[in-house]
C-alpha positions as a LaTeX table, in Angstrom:
\begin{tabular}{lrrr}
\hline
Residue & $x$ (\AA) & $y$ (\AA) & $z$ (\AA) \\
\hline
Unk1 & 0.00 & 0.00 & 0.00 \\
Unk2 & 1.47 & 3.37 & $-0.96$ \\
Unk3 & 2.30 & 5.72 & 1.85 \\
Unk4 & 0.44 & 8.99 & 2.28 \\
Unk5 & 2.11 & 12.37 & 2.53 \\
Unk6 & 3.91 & 13.51 & 5.62 \\
Unk7 & 2.36 & 16.17 & 7.82 \\
Unk8 & 4.76 & 18.81 & 6.53 \\
Unk9 & 4.21 & 17.78 & 2.90 \\
Unk10 & 0.44 & 18.07 & 3.29 \\
Unk11 & 0.82 & 21.54 & 4.78 \\
Unk12 & 2.93 & 22.58 & 1.80 \\
Unk13 & 0.36 & 21.12 & $-0.59$ \\
Unk14 & $-2.54$ & 22.89 & 1.10 \\
Unk15 & $-0.60$ & 26.18 & 1.19 \\
Unk16 & $-0.13$ & 25.96 & $-2.56$ \\
Unk17 & $-3.86$ & 25.24 & $-2.97$ \\
Unk18 & $-4.80$ & 28.29 & $-0.89$ \\
Unk19 & $-2.46$ & 30.56 & $-2.80$ \\
Unk20 & $-3.69$ & 29.26 & $-6.15$ \\
Unk21 & $-7.26$ & 30.03 & $-5.09$ \\
Unk22 & $-6.38$ & 33.61 & $-4.16$ \\
Unk23 & $-7.75$ & 33.60 & $-0.63$ \\
Unk24 & $-7.07$ & 36.62 & 1.56 \\
Unk25 & $-5.01$ & 36.50 & 4.74 \\
Unk26 & $-4.66$ & 38.87 & 7.68 \\
Unk27 & $-7.18$ & 37.38 & 10.12 \\
Unk28 & $-4.86$ & 35.44 & 12.37 \\
Unk29 & $-2.26$ & 34.56 & 9.74 \\
Unk30 & $-0.41$ & 36.58 & 7.13 \\
Unk31 & 0.53 & 33.94 & 4.57 \\
Unk32 & $-0.57$ & 30.70 & 2.94 \\
Unk33 & 1.82 & 28.43 & 4.84 \\
Unk34 & 0.70 & 29.57 & 8.30 \\
Unk35 & $-2.95$ & 29.40 & 7.24 \\
Unk36 & $-2.49$ & 25.87 & 5.93 \\
Unk37 & $-0.60$ & 24.77 & 9.04 \\
Unk38 & $-3.45$ & 26.07 & 11.21 \\
Unk39 & $-6.16$ & 24.31 & 9.19 \\
Unk40 & $-4.27$ & 21.03 & 8.83 \\
Unk41 & $-3.36$ & 20.69 & 12.49 \\
Unk42 & $-6.79$ & 21.77 & 13.71 \\
Unk43 & $-8.60$ & 19.35 & 11.39 \\
Unk44 & $-6.41$ & 16.48 & 12.62 \\
Unk45 & $-6.95$ & 17.45 & 16.26 \\
Unk46 & $-3.29$ & 18.25 & 16.78 \\
Unk47 & $-1.76$ & 21.04 & 18.87 \\
Unk48 & $-0.75$ & 23.99 & 16.75 \\
Unk49 & 2.94 & 23.37 & 17.43 \\
Unk50 & 2.88 & 19.76 & 16.22 \\
Unk51 & 4.77 & 20.58 & 13.02 \\
Unk52 & 7.84 & 21.27 & 15.12 \\
Unk53 & 7.96 & 17.72 & 16.45 \\
Unk54 & 5.97 & 15.54 & 14.03 \\
Unk55 & 6.68 & 17.04 & 10.61 \\
Unk56 & 7.59 & 13.61 & 9.20 \\
Unk57 & 4.48 & 11.87 & 10.51 \\
Unk58 & 2.83 & 9.94 & 7.65 \\
Unk59 & $-0.90$ & 10.54 & 7.19 \\
Unk60 & $-3.47$ & 8.07 & 5.95 \\
Unk61 & $-6.01$ & 8.61 & 3.19 \\
Unk62 & $-8.86$ & 9.45 & 5.57 \\
Unk63 & $-6.80$ & 12.16 & 7.27 \\
Unk64 & $-5.81$ & 13.66 & 3.95 \\
Unk65 & $-9.43$ & 13.68 & 2.79 \\
Unk66 & $-10.56$ & 15.45 & 5.97 \\
Unk67 & $-7.95$ & 18.15 & 5.53 \\
Unk68 & $-8.72$ & 18.63 & 1.85 \\
Unk69 & $-12.42$ & 19.04 & 2.61 \\
Unk70 & $-11.71$ & 21.76 & 5.18 \\
Unk71 & $-9.35$ & 23.63 & 2.88 \\
Unk72 & $-11.89$ & 23.48 & 0.06 \\
Unk73 & $-14.52$ & 24.83 & 2.48 \\
Unk74 & $-12.15$ & 27.70 & 3.31 \\
Unk75 & $-11.73$ & 28.44 & $-0.39$ \\
Unk76 & $-15.35$ & 28.11 & $-1.47$ \\
Unk77 & $-16.92$ & 29.93 & 1.46 \\
Unk78 & $-14.19$ & 32.58 & 1.86 \\
Unk79 & $-14.96$ & 32.49 & 5.58 \\
Unk80 & $-11.98$ & 33.26 & 7.84 \\
Unk81 & $-10.22$ & 30.20 & 9.21 \\
Unk82 & $-11.08$ & 31.34 & 12.75 \\
Unk83 & $-14.78$ & 31.04 & 11.95 \\
Unk84 & $-14.30$ & 27.55 & 10.54 \\
Unk85 & $-12.29$ & 26.33 & 13.52 \\
Unk86 & $-14.14$ & 28.38 & 16.15 \\
Unk87 & $-10.86$ & 29.46 & 17.66 \\
Unk88 & $-8.19$ & 32.11 & 17.20 \\
Unk89 & $-4.94$ & 32.86 & 18.99 \\
Unk90 & $-3.61$ & 36.27 & 19.97 \\
Unk91 & $-0.19$ & 36.56 & 21.60 \\
Unk92 & $-0.27$ & 32.85 & 22.31 \\
Unk93 & $-3.64$ & 33.02 & 24.10 \\
Unk94 & $-6.63$ & 31.09 & 22.68 \\
Unk95 & $-10.02$ & 32.73 & 22.13 \\
Unk96 & $-13.36$ & 31.51 & 20.87 \\
Unk97 & $-14.17$ & 33.15 & 17.53 \\
Unk98 & $-17.32$ & 33.25 & 15.43 \\
Unk99 & $-19.22$ & 35.56 & 13.07 \\
Unk100 & $-20.64$ & 37.69 & 15.90 \\
Unk101 & $-17.29$ & 39.48 & 16.37 \\
Unk102 & $-14.26$ & 40.22 & 14.22 \\
Unk103 & $-11.36$ & 37.78 & 14.36 \\
Unk104 & $-9.01$ & 38.94 & 17.15 \\
Unk105 & $-5.89$ & 40.51 & 15.67 \\
Unk106 & $-5.46$ & 43.93 & 17.28 \\
Unk107 & $-1.89$ & 45.18 & 17.17 \\
Unk108 & $-2.46$ & 46.69 & 20.62 \\
Unk109 & $-2.02$ & 43.13 & 21.88 \\
Unk110 & 1.70 & 43.23 & 21.09 \\
Unk111 & 2.91 & 46.03 & 23.43 \\
Unk112 & 0.24 & 44.96 & 25.93 \\
Unk113 & 1.18 & 41.29 & 26.23 \\
Unk114 & 4.90 & 41.77 & 25.64 \\
Unk115 & 5.18 & 44.34 & 28.42 \\
Unk116 & 6.61 & 47.16 & 26.32 \\
Unk117 & 3.55 & 49.31 & 26.96 \\
Unk118 & 4.44 & 49.58 & 30.66 \\
Unk119 & 7.43 & 51.80 & 29.88 \\
Unk120 & 5.06 & 54.56 & 28.71 \\
Unk121 & 2.64 & 54.37 & 31.64 \\
Unk122 & 3.05 & 56.33 & 34.86 \\
Unk123 & 2.36 & 53.17 & 36.86 \\
Unk124 & 0.78 & 49.75 & 36.34 \\
Unk125 & $-2.92$ & 50.47 & 35.74 \\
Unk126 & $-5.43$ & 49.35 & 38.32 \\
Unk127 & $-8.44$ & 50.25 & 36.18 \\
Unk128 & $-8.61$ & 49.53 & 32.45 \\
Unk129 & $-11.31$ & 50.19 & 29.87 \\
Unk130 & $-11.35$ & 48.07 & 26.73 \\
Unk131 & $-13.52$ & 50.10 & 24.39 \\
Unk132 & $-14.98$ & 48.28 & 21.34 \\
Unk133 & $-13.96$ & 45.00 & 22.95 \\
Unk134 & $-15.32$ & 42.68 & 20.24 \\
Unk135 & $-14.61$ & 39.14 & 21.40 \\
Unk136 & $-12.94$ & 40.40 & 24.57 \\
Unk137 & $-9.38$ & 39.47 & 23.65 \\
Unk138 & $-7.73$ & 42.76 & 24.70 \\
Unk139 & $-9.67$ & 42.77 & 27.96 \\
Unk140 & $-8.41$ & 39.27 & 28.73 \\
Unk141 & $-4.83$ & 40.16 & 27.81 \\
Unk142 & $-5.00$ & 43.29 & 29.97 \\
Unk143 & $-6.27$ & 41.31 & 32.96 \\
Unk144 & $-3.45$ & 38.82 & 32.46 \\
Unk145 & $-0.83$ & 41.55 & 32.08 \\
Unk146 & $-1.86$ & 43.46 & 35.23 \\
Unk147 & $-3.17$ & 41.04 & 37.88 \\
Unk148 & $-4.22$ & 43.90 & 40.19 \\
Unk149 & $-6.32$ & 45.64 & 37.53 \\
Unk150 & $-10.08$ & 45.66 & 37.15 \\
Unk151 & $-11.14$ & 45.73 & 33.50 \\
Unk152 & $-14.35$ & 47.07 & 31.98 \\
Unk153 & $-15.05$ & 45.87 & 28.43 \\
Unk154 & $-17.71$ & 47.59 & 26.33 \\
Unk155 & $-19.17$ & 47.23 & 22.87 \\
Unk156 & $-22.14$ & 48.51 & 20.91 \\
Unk157 & $-22.96$ & 44.97 & 19.80 \\
Unk158 & $-24.78$ & 42.64 & 22.19 \\
Unk159 & $-23.79$ & 39.75 & 19.93 \\
Unk160 & $-20.09$ & 40.59 & 20.23 \\
Unk161 & $-20.43$ & 40.90 & 24.01 \\
Unk162 & $-21.86$ & 37.38 & 24.11 \\
Unk163 & $-18.64$ & 36.15 & 22.50 \\
Unk164 & $-16.59$ & 38.28 & 24.90 \\
Unk165 & $-18.44$ & 36.78 & 27.84 \\
Unk166 & $-17.60$ & 33.31 & 26.63 \\
Unk167 & $-13.91$ & 34.22 & 26.47 \\
Unk168 & $-13.93$ & 35.88 & 29.89 \\
Unk169 & $-15.38$ & 32.69 & 31.36 \\
Unk170 & $-12.94$ & 30.55 & 29.39 \\
Unk171 & $-10.04$ & 32.30 & 31.11 \\
Unk172 & $-11.70$ & 32.42 & 34.53 \\
Unk173 & $-11.70$ & 36.22 & 34.73 \\
Unk174 & $-15.35$ & 36.87 & 35.63 \\
Unk175 & $-14.34$ & 38.55 & 38.90 \\
Unk176 & $-12.00$ & 41.02 & 37.18 \\
Unk177 & $-13.64$ & 41.78 & 33.84 \\
Unk178 & $-17.10$ & 43.35 & 33.61 \\
Unk179 & $-18.95$ & 43.68 & 30.32 \\
Unk180 & $-21.28$ & 46.52 & 29.36 \\
Unk181 & $-23.23$ & 47.38 & 26.22 \\
Unk182 & $-23.22$ & 50.92 & 24.88 \\
Unk183 & $-22.12$ & 53.30 & 22.16 \\
Unk184 & $-18.57$ & 54.45 & 22.74 \\
Unk185 & $-17.91$ & 55.94 & 26.15 \\
Unk186 & $-21.62$ & 55.84 & 27.04 \\
Unk187 & $-21.06$ & 52.50 & 28.77 \\
Unk188 & $-17.84$ & 53.58 & 30.47 \\
Unk189 & $-18.85$ & 54.54 & 33.99 \\
Unk190 & $-16.13$ & 56.24 & 36.04 \\
Unk191 & $-12.49$ & 57.01 & 35.30 \\
Unk192 & $-9.68$ & 54.72 & 34.26 \\
Unk193 & $-5.90$ & 54.60 & 34.38 \\
Unk194 & $-5.83$ & 53.22 & 30.85 \\
Unk195 & $-8.22$ & 53.08 & 27.91 \\
Unk196 & $-7.53$ & 50.57 & 25.14 \\
Unk197 & $-9.46$ & 51.06 & 21.91 \\
Unk198 & $-9.41$ & 49.22 & 18.61 \\
Unk199 & $-12.35$ & 51.06 & 17.02 \\
Unk200 & $-13.96$ & 50.87 & 13.58 \\
Unk201 & $-11.56$ & 52.94 & 11.48 \\
Unk202 & $-11.61$ & 51.69 & 7.87 \\
Unk203 & $-12.21$ & 54.56 & 5.45 \\
Unk204 & $-15.11$ & 54.49 & 3.01 \\
Unk205 & $-13.10$ & 53.68 & $-0.12$ \\
Unk206 & $-11.22$ & 50.86 & 1.60 \\
Unk207 & $-14.50$ & 49.39 & 2.85 \\
Unk208 & $-15.60$ & 48.91 & $-0.76$ \\
Unk209 & $-12.35$ & 47.07 & $-1.53$ \\
Unk210 & $-12.40$ & 44.57 & 1.34 \\
Unk211 & $-12.01$ & 40.94 & 0.23 \\
Unk212 & $-14.80$ & 38.47 & 1.04 \\
Unk213 & $-13.03$ & 37.17 & 4.15 \\
Unk214 & $-13.22$ & 40.61 & 5.75 \\
Unk215 & $-16.76$ & 41.24 & 4.53 \\
Unk216 & $-17.70$ & 38.08 & 6.47 \\
Unk217 & $-16.94$ & 39.99 & 9.66 \\
Unk218 & $-19.43$ & 42.44 & 11.27 \\
Unk219 & $-19.20$ & 45.70 & 9.31 \\
Unk220 & $-20.09$ & 47.54 & 12.51 \\
Unk221 & $-16.63$ & 46.71 & 13.86 \\
Unk222 & $-14.77$ & 47.83 & 10.74 \\
Unk223 & $-16.58$ & 50.74 & 9.08 \\
Unk224 & $-15.29$ & 54.01 & 10.48 \\
Unk225 & $-17.82$ & 56.13 & 8.59 \\
Unk226 & $-21.01$ & 55.51 & 10.57 \\
Unk227 & $-21.61$ & 59.23 & 11.09 \\
Unk228 & $-21.43$ & 59.99 & 7.37 \\
Unk229 & $-17.72$ & 60.68 & 6.96 \\
Unk230 & $-15.32$ & 59.22 & 4.43 \\
Unk231 & $-11.96$ & 59.03 & 6.24 \\
Unk232 & $-12.75$ & 56.32 & 8.80 \\
Unk233 & $-12.32$ & 58.73 & 11.72 \\
Unk234 & $-16.00$ & 59.17 & 12.73 \\
Unk235 & $-15.74$ & 57.13 & 15.96 \\
Unk236 & $-12.35$ & 58.61 & 16.81 \\
Unk237 & $-13.71$ & 62.16 & 16.38 \\
Unk238 & $-16.27$ & 61.45 & 19.09 \\
Unk239 & $-13.83$ & 59.58 & 21.31 \\
Unk240 & $-10.91$ & 61.97 & 21.66 \\
Unk241 & $-12.73$ & 65.04 & 23.05 \\
Unk242 & $-14.64$ & 62.89 & 25.54 \\
Unk243 & $-11.76$ & 60.67 & 26.68 \\
Unk244 & $-10.15$ & 63.03 & 29.26 \\
Unk245 & $-13.31$ & 62.96 & 31.39 \\
Unk246 & $-12.89$ & 59.17 & 31.64 \\
Unk247 & $-9.17$ & 59.15 & 32.45 \\
Unk248 & $-7.45$ & 59.56 & 35.79 \\
Unk249 & $-4.88$ & 62.40 & 36.01 \\
Unk250 & $-1.94$ & 60.28 & 34.83 \\
Unk251 & $-4.08$ & 58.13 & 32.58 \\
Unk252 & $-3.54$ & 57.34 & 28.91 \\
Unk253 & $-5.41$ & 56.22 & 25.81 \\
Unk254 & $-3.95$ & 53.57 & 23.49 \\
Unk255 & $-5.64$ & 53.67 & 20.10 \\
Unk256 & $-5.28$ & 51.54 & 16.99 \\
Unk257 & $-5.87$ & 53.26 & 13.64 \\
Unk258 & $-4.34$ & 50.68 & 11.28 \\
Unk259 & $-3.39$ & 52.06 & 7.88 \\
Unk260 & $-5.24$ & 55.32 & 8.51 \\
Unk261 & $-2.38$ & 57.44 & 9.91 \\
Unk262 & $-2.68$ & 60.00 & 7.13 \\
Unk263 & $-6.39$ & 60.40 & 7.80 \\
Unk264 & $-5.78$ & 60.55 & 11.55 \\
Unk265 & $-3.18$ & 63.29 & 11.24 \\
Unk266 & $-5.37$ & 65.27 & 8.83 \\
Unk267 & $-8.28$ & 65.06 & 11.27 \\
Unk268 & $-6.20$ & 65.89 & 14.37 \\
Unk269 & $-3.28$ & 68.05 & 13.20 \\
Unk270 & $-2.68$ & 69.57 & 16.65 \\
Unk271 & $-2.12$ & 66.25 & 18.41 \\
Unk272 & 1.35 & 64.84 & 18.84 \\
Unk273 & 0.85 & 61.21 & 19.84 \\
Unk274 & 3.47 & 58.67 & 20.77 \\
Unk275 & 3.54 & 55.98 & 18.08 \\
Unk276 & 4.14 & 52.48 & 19.44 \\
Unk277 & 6.26 & 49.91 & 17.62 \\
Unk278 & 4.41 & 46.83 & 16.35 \\
Unk279 & 5.16 & 44.02 & 13.92 \\
Unk280 & 3.17 & 45.96 & 11.29 \\
Unk281 & 5.23 & 49.12 & 11.71 \\
Unk282 & 5.44 & 52.16 & 13.95 \\
Unk283 & 2.43 & 54.03 & 12.60 \\
Unk284 & $-0.63$ & 51.93 & 13.44 \\
Unk285 & $-0.97$ & 52.15 & 17.23 \\
Unk286 & $-0.64$ & 55.39 & 19.19 \\
Unk287 & $-0.66$ & 56.55 & 22.79 \\
Unk288 & $-2.08$ & 59.82 & 24.06 \\
Unk289 & $-1.85$ & 60.91 & 27.68 \\
Unk290 & $-4.77$ & 62.60 & 29.39 \\
Unk291 & $-2.69$ & 65.77 & 29.46 \\
Unk292 & $-2.11$ & 65.65 & 25.70 \\
Unk293 & $-5.81$ & 65.03 & 25.04 \\
Unk294 & $-6.96$ & 67.79 & 27.37 \\
\hline
\end{tabular}
């Protein structure tokens, strides 16, 4: 009986299939190989680091067929891999993921989880607001980063908050993370040492160009033009003037604006934020102190 492909060979084959089909990446992975490795290992019920130790493992025909079916589903449906697997990872931490919230990928997670954000804070925060929490990933990472902090996580979407609640329970943080529904700062009672915000910020033209994988996510979490603007800054325009009233004297706001730096600077020419280094560059996540905002 002929042998089947090895685990690593099947990953390579599926990566080539994904690339040939022209799927879009950026929702947990950035390239075909990583996407294929995720799908292959998940479908086979293997830990996501199995390739490092079992790359030569020979697969049987049934295993290959299962993997091929999942990859074809990914191609035909154009649904993000996280929605097919029901799970996504951010900074090594697992989160439930489904169509009720965008796939967790905020670049704020990098300086938050890696500890580099602390250098720019007056002291470790004891109160944190995760605004536009989505599936709750930043709230969970904040609670893990600062064990003494209480975290409030808010979102306009009740559906997204249901996903966030599932992730809060998954990580056993119900006593430290509270969830609240509301539009922007309307659900943010009190003042905080730190506000984290990955808001809807995609400009109008870019929204029309999103690939199907991104259109599968809730537009509410992406479209930054809900108030009738074009530059993606509608939510941010409401947030910045109101933020000082929700920050303690030495508090700070960390805001993600993605590829919209030019639009941000055009909308707020008098601000001089600190730009934080991330794997995507030094112009996608910024920090503003309460003093700078006021």
